RODREN-602603 format. One line per field, with one value per residue (C-alpha): residue number from 0; residue in one letter; x, y, z. Coordinates in nm, 4 decimals. Example, Ala and Ser with C-alpha at 12.3 -4.5 7.8 and 13.67 -1.06 7.14 Angstrom:
<nodes>
domar <- 0_1 $
pati <- A_S $
east <- 1.2300_1.3670 $
north <- -0.4500_-0.1060 $
up <- 0.7800_0.7140 $
</nodes>
This chain:
<nodes>
domar <- 0_1_2_3_4_5_6_7_8_9_10_11_12_13_14_15_16_17_18_19_20_21_22_23_24_25_26_27_28_29_30_31_32_33_34_35_36_37_38_39_40_41_42_43_44_45_46_47_48_49_50_51_52_53_54_55_56_57_58_59_60_61_62_63_64_65_66_67_68_69_70_71_72_73_74_75_76_77_78_79_80_81_82_83_84_85_86_87_88_89_90_91_92_93_94_95_96_97_98_99_100_101_102_103_104_105_106_107_108_109_110_111_112_113_114_115_116_117_118_119_120_121_122_123_124_125_126_127_128_129_130_131_132_133_134_135_136_137_138_139_140_141_142_143_144_145_146_147_148_149_150_151_152_153_154_155_156_157_158_159_160_161_162_163_164_165_166_167_168_169_170_171_172_173_174_175_176_177_178_179_180_181_182_183_184_185_186_187_188_189_190_191_192_193_194_195_196_197_198_199_200_201_202_203_204_205_206_207_208_209_210_211_212_213_214_215_216_217_218_219_220_221_222_223_224_225_226_227_228_229_230_231_232_233_234_235_236_237_238_239_240_241_242_243_244_245_246_247_248_249_250_251_252_253_254_255_256_257_258_259_260_261_262_263_264_265_266_267_268_269_270_271_272_273_274_275_276_277_278_279_280_281_282_283_284_285_286_287_288_289_290_291_292_293_294_295_296_297_298_299_300_301_302_303_304_305_306_307_308_309_310_311_312_313_314_315_316_317_318_319_320_321_322_323_324_325_326 $
pati <- M_F_D_Y_H_S_N_F_K_M_P_A_R_Q_T_T_P_K_G_D_V_R_R_V_G_V_E_L_E_F_A_A_V_S_A_R_D_G_A_A_L_V_H_Q_L_F_G_G_E_I_E_R_Q_D_A_H_R_F_A_I_S_E_T_R_L_G_D_F_V_C_E_L_D_S_Q_Y_V_H_G_G_L_G_G_G_D_K_N_M_D_R_V_L_G_Q_V_E_S_R_V_Q_E_F_L_G_D_V_S_S_L_V_V_P_C_E_I_I_C_P_P_I_A_L_N_E_L_S_D_L_S_L_L_T_L_A_L_R_E_A_G_A_S_G_T_R_D_N_L_L_Y_A_F_G_A_Q_L_N_P_E_L_P_E_F_S_G_A_Y_I_S_R_V_L_K_A_Y_M_L_L_S_P_W_L_R_G_V_I_D_V_D_K_T_R_K_L_T_A_F_A_D_P_F_P_K_D_Y_V_R_K_I_L_A_P_A_Y_A_P_D_L_N_Q_L_I_D_D_Y_L_Q_F_N_P_T_R_N_R_E_L_D_L_L_P_L_L_S_H_L_N_P_E_K_V_A_A_A_V_S_D_P_L_I_K_S_R_P_T_F_H_Y_R_L_P_D_A_R_L_D_E_E_A_W_S_I_A_L_E_W_N_R_W_C_L_V_E_D_L_A_D_K_P_D_L_L_D_A_M_A_T_E_Y_L_T_S_A_N_Q_S_N_W_A_L_R_A_S_E_W_L_L_L_S $
east <- -0.0311_0.1360_0.2268_0.1606_0.3507_0.6888_0.6820_0.6973_0.4463_0.5798_0.3393_0.2415_0.4991_0.8781_1.0558_1.1115_1.0664_1.4635_1.4204_1.5429_1.4410_1.2319_1.3661_1.2226_1.3427_1.2459_1.2847_1.2272_1.1452_1.2324_1.3171_1.5367_1.7940_2.0949_2.2188_2.5042_2.3804_2.1473_2.4420_2.6548_2.3131_2.3299_2.7078_2.6607_2.3773_2.5169_2.8373_3.0094_3.1750_3.0542_3.1184_3.0859_2.9347_2.8580_2.7128_2.3779_2.4651_2.6338_2.6870_2.7095_2.8474_2.9400_2.7466_2.6146_2.2749_2.4090_2.4427_2.2888_2.2129_2.1527_2.0649_1.8394_1.5774_1.6316_1.7303_1.8475_2.1100_2.2810_2.4030_2.6690_2.7650_2.9522_3.1663_3.4176_3.7263_3.9295_4.0096_3.6524_3.5003_3.7277_3.6656_3.2251_3.2560_3.3844_3.1259_2.8519_2.9693_2.9286_2.6012_2.4722_2.5283_2.4155_2.0998_2.0890_2.1159_1.8537_1.6175_1.6535_1.4168_1.1193_1.2740_1.3015_1.6474_1.5825_1.7443_1.7222_1.7914_1.9340_1.6851_1.6863_1.5755_1.2472_1.4083_1.6217_1.3377_1.3608_1.6523_1.4706_1.2983_1.6402_1.6810_1.3123_1.3719_1.7592_1.6001_1.3253_1.6084_1.7327_1.5115_1.3573_1.0631_0.7658_0.4989_0.2741_0.5002_0.4862_0.2250_0.4656_0.5809_0.4879_0.6828_0.6553_0.7819_0.7888_0.7879_0.9566_0.8681_1.0214_0.7561_0.7503_0.6009_0.5834_0.2948_0.0269_-0.2043_-0.0218_0.0600_-0.3125_-0.4468_-0.2611_-0.3189_-0.7250_-0.6492_-0.4678_-0.8116_-1.0457_-0.8070_-0.7002_-0.9560_-0.9536_-0.5725_-0.6273_-0.8685_-0.6232_-0.3320_-0.5223_-0.3212_-0.1702_-0.3568_-0.0631_0.0288_-0.2961_-0.2832_0.0897_0.1970_0.3068_0.0150_-0.2806_-0.5556_-0.5900_-0.8404_-1.2010_-1.2376_-0.9320_-1.0324_-1.3557_-1.1054_-0.9108_-1.1837_-1.4233_-1.4789_-1.3416_-1.0353_-0.7256_-0.4280_-0.1540_0.1898_0.1812_-0.1999_-0.1449_0.1394_-0.0619_-0.3584_-0.1310_0.0408_-0.2461_-0.4473_-0.1300_0.1603_0.2681_0.4535_0.2125_0.0197_-0.0415_0.0935_0.3349_0.4034_0.6365_0.9553_0.8689_0.6936_1.0213_1.2383_0.9792_0.9462_1.1918_1.0668_0.7717_0.7934_0.9971_0.7932_0.4977_0.6478_0.9493_1.0430_1.4183_1.2775_1.1452_1.4014_1.3839_1.3759_1.1626_0.9507_0.6137_0.6374_0.3808_0.3977_0.0727_0.2119_0.3103_0.6761_0.5345_0.9044_0.8037_0.5259_0.5592_0.2630_0.3996_0.6461_0.7546_0.6527_0.2816_0.3143_0.4435_0.1666_-0.0648_0.1061_0.1143_-0.2933_-0.2640_-0.0226_-0.2396_-0.6110_-0.4323_-0.3507_-0.7346_-0.8609_-1.2678_-1.2399_-1.1161_-1.3629_-1.5996_-1.5110_-1.4776_-1.8556_-1.9674_-1.7909_-1.8507_-2.2399_-2.2569_-2.4765_-2.2936_-1.9096_-1.8669_-1.8913_-1.6472_-1.3004_-1.6093_-1.7282_-1.3614_-1.2448_-1.5691_-1.4795_-1.0766_-1.2580_-1.4702_-1.2450 $
north <- 0.0080_0.3508_0.5566_0.9346_1.0115_0.8528_0.7914_1.0614_1.0084_1.0472_1.2377_1.1617_1.3826_1.3471_1.5251_1.8783_2.0056_1.8336_1.5564_1.5476_1.4177_1.6916_1.8462_1.9606_2.2896_2.2582_2.5582_2.4942_2.6932_2.5964_2.7750_2.6405_2.4948_2.7663_2.7825_2.6488_2.3560_2.2765_2.3373_2.0746_1.8065_1.8845_1.7897_1.5131_1.3592_1.4474_1.5380_1.8260_2.1572_2.4165_2.7629_3.0341_3.3352_3.5711_3.4311_3.3449_3.1899_2.9015_2.7765_2.3645_2.3309_2.0248_1.7656_1.4535_1.6783_1.9998_2.3078_2.3816_2.7323_2.7433_3.0980_3.3192_3.4085_3.7912_4.0489_4.2381_4.0568_4.0086_4.2771_4.5012_4.8899_4.9430_5.2479_5.2887_5.3968_5.0493_5.1571_5.2816_4.9326_4.7395_4.9500_4.9775_4.5655_4.4799_4.7218_4.5553_4.1725_4.2172_4.3935_4.1587_3.8646_4.0761_4.1262_3.7597_3.6081_3.8688_3.7967_3.4008_3.3999_3.4562_3.4784_3.1206_2.9548_2.8097_2.5584_2.6421_2.2734_2.2823_2.1106_1.8018_1.5447_1.3451_0.9984_1.1375_1.3620_1.0481_1.2062_1.4907_1.2658_1.1937_1.6027_1.6683_1.3816_1.4724_1.8173_1.6847_1.4776_1.8157_1.9713_2.1788_2.3555_2.4082_2.6819_2.5369_2.5626_2.9434_3.1854_3.4091_3.1559_3.1282_2.8726_2.7463_2.4456_2.5631_2.3622_2.4793_2.1837_2.2000_2.2445_1.9718_2.1970_2.5969_2.6427_2.9147_2.5655_2.3857_2.6469_2.7519_2.4488_2.3453_2.7187_2.6147_2.2629_2.4370_2.7040_2.3919_2.2128_2.5287_2.5252_2.1710_2.1999_2.4657_2.2318_1.9209_2.1405_2.3097_2.5890_2.7816_3.0802_3.2826_3.2181_3.3056_3.6535_3.7149_3.8103_3.5095_3.2569_3.4679_3.2991_3.4129_3.7175_3.6019_3.7875_3.6343_3.2756_3.3457_3.4425_3.1443_2.9110_3.0470_2.7644_3.0079_3.1104_2.9350_3.1742_3.1905_3.2436_3.6262_3.6651_3.4329_3.6173_3.9783_3.8256_3.7141_4.0491_4.2239_4.0543_3.9322_4.1894_4.0801_3.7253_3.6597_3.4082_3.0237_2.9242_3.2173_3.2582_3.5505_3.3159_3.1133_3.4352_3.6087_3.3086_3.3327_3.7295_3.9234_4.2316_4.2094_4.0836_4.3832_4.6504_4.5370_4.4203_4.6177_4.3449_4.2681_3.9054_3.7531_3.4734_3.3650_3.0198_2.7530_2.6006_2.6592_2.8063_2.6408_2.8584_2.6836_2.4477_2.4897_2.3791_2.1248_1.9901_1.8690_1.6581_1.3163_1.3259_1.5782_1.5176_1.6649_1.3520_1.4704_1.8117_1.6980_1.4304_1.6374_1.9198_1.5971_1.5631_1.9445_1.8339_1.4898_1.6832_1.9681_1.6480_1.5973_1.8401_1.7080_1.6522_1.9731_2.1581_1.9785_2.0984_2.4522_2.4425_2.3131_2.5313_2.8750_2.7465_2.6404_2.8927_2.7802_2.7774_2.7287_2.3903_2.3241_2.1897_1.8771_1.8895_1.8911_1.5944_1.4235_1.4590_1.3338_1.0313_0.9623_1.0123 $
up <- 0.0011_-0.0881_0.2228_0.1552_0.4159_0.3661_0.0025_-0.2943_-0.5499_-0.9182_-1.1613_-1.5269_-1.6162_-1.5084_-1.7660_-1.8662_-2.2301_-2.2584_-2.1644_-1.8786_-1.5206_-1.3619_-1.0507_-0.7191_-0.5136_-0.1541_0.0842_0.4944_0.7360_1.1419_1.4669_1.7488_1.5166_1.4218_1.0392_1.2395_1.3095_1.0335_0.7917_0.9958_0.9591_0.6143_0.5570_0.7731_0.5643_0.2417_0.2429_0.0374_0.2069_0.4853_0.3906_0.6196_0.4486_0.7898_1.1378_1.0107_0.6746_0.5720_0.1910_0.1981_-0.1731_-0.3912_-0.2196_-0.3238_-0.4166_-0.5557_-0.3473_-0.0165_0.1809_0.5571_0.6583_0.9004_0.7086_0.7100_0.4717_0.7990_0.8827_0.5839_0.3450_0.2761_0.3554_0.0354_0.0132_-0.2215_0.0271_0.1017_0.4440_0.5477_0.3681_0.6021_0.9243_0.8007_0.7320_1.0786_1.2528_1.0053_1.0820_1.4400_1.4012_1.1437_1.4369_1.7026_1.5105_1.4290_1.7183_1.8704_1.5375_1.5701_1.8277_1.6268_1.2339_1.1086_0.9854_0.6089_0.4387_0.0951_-0.1007_-0.4621_-0.7607_-0.6815_-0.9293_-0.8787_-0.8048_-0.5622_-0.3590_-0.0916_0.0359_0.1393_0.4647_0.6111_0.6279_0.8023_1.0381_1.0996_1.1872_1.4194_1.6087_1.6537_1.8174_1.5250_1.5678_1.3605_1.2859_1.5373_1.8142_1.8536_1.8021_1.6344_1.3889_1.0470_0.8797_0.5017_0.3264_-0.0323_-0.3728_-0.6545_-0.8971_-1.2853_-1.5706_-1.8020_-2.0362_-2.0773_-2.2959_-2.1980_-2.2287_-1.9944_-1.7589_-1.7546_-1.7042_-1.3773_-1.2517_-1.3281_-1.1411_-0.8569_-0.8246_-0.7992_-0.5596_-0.3342_-0.0684_-0.0446_-0.0153_0.2430_0.4720_0.4407_0.5016_0.8013_0.7257_1.0266_1.1545_1.1716_0.8397_0.7581_0.9028_0.7313_0.3850_0.2597_0.0836_-0.0029_-0.2244_-0.5354_-0.6402_-0.6924_-1.0611_-1.1817_-1.0135_-1.2019_-1.5431_-1.5293_-1.4637_-1.7657_-2.0107_-2.3001_-2.1201_-2.3503_-2.3686_-2.5091_-2.2962_-2.3650_-2.2676_-1.9594_-1.8648_-1.9181_-1.7136_-1.4155_-1.3926_-1.3686_-1.1355_-0.9384_-0.9015_-0.6092_-0.4396_-0.2009_-0.3528_-0.2324_-0.5837_-0.7099_-1.1159_-1.0790_-1.0547_-1.3507_-1.5357_-1.4919_-1.6474_-1.9489_-1.9896_-1.7562_-1.9412_-1.8738_-1.5134_-1.4143_-1.5938_-1.3470_-1.0274_-0.8870_-0.6475_-0.6074_-0.4117_-0.7313_-0.8132_-1.1834_-1.2670_-1.4738_-1.1744_-1.0224_-0.6531_-0.4201_-0.1111_0.0549_0.3259_0.6661_0.7699_1.0913_1.1296_1.4680_1.4055_1.3372_1.0964_0.9043_0.5699_0.2515_0.1515_0.2602_0.0811_-0.2334_-0.2934_-0.2265_-0.5149_-0.7614_-0.7213_-0.8608_-1.1691_-1.2474_-1.2654_-1.4880_-1.7304_-1.7413_-1.9417_-1.9454_-1.5817_-1.5268_-1.7365_-1.5227_-1.2175_-1.3257_-1.4629_-1.1827_-0.9237_-1.1317_-1.1409_-0.7962_-0.5809_-0.2926_-0.2759_0.0622_0.0876_-0.2172_-0.0477_0.0196_-0.3587_-0.4321_-0.2409_-0.4060_-0.7740_-0.6633_-0.5238_-0.7878_-1.1007 $
</nodes>
């Protein structure tokens, strides 16, 4: 019997347009384990070399899975005070390093540490279970351990196809399953209150789910940017759209934190590293249901029609689960 908590489901489409095995990037947030100790755990599990970049950021390069970063997730404890004069820069650098270290020590009480994993091939995703188990055993706290925590586990799966038709089908599938996903994940209340993973605007949902909506890539990008000029979406497409058309994205959204990459950016899941019932596999397998639905256009259209014509959408999470079970 397939165990959704420990086994990683393989999606129907397992290769990129170039024929390579698809990869998935993962970002894990947690507390109670320092960036230094998190980097040491990555090194123990996967090898490589640890490089201290500052007091709260460590790169672990050339592991058997690729290059990791473990850092305190705050722009205020990393960076530079550039000046131009070499002697002044040296003095400022020493002061800045101590200030950043102090700010990092204080911030670590409420700001999460984050392990940013390299893109990992589908057939190697199970290795991430070793990492989450090691963090749990080291005492890592998850998002429900403190009212101030708003920790996420973000998935960045490479696309198997870059057409407007495919991306819009995934968007449609995601919107139809979003109420169900929010229900089964039981998203932490603190994360709901913070600007990290908001639902899509209702007008945009109706636009995407309309039977006649079949955009080419340019139209898809224009529509997305019109309704979503922000990274604060449960399924953030700005990294993907920046990869496909960086000029359009830069003109519409001024945000230096947008990272161009050929992936979806799924931000909804909580990070519950301290809970035995939680796993990255579980969240990944839920995502695969979105991809599976996107590849069933007839089912997708039938669900969208019912959603748009339903007089009562408050019970849609339950209805979506019935569609999943009976399809």
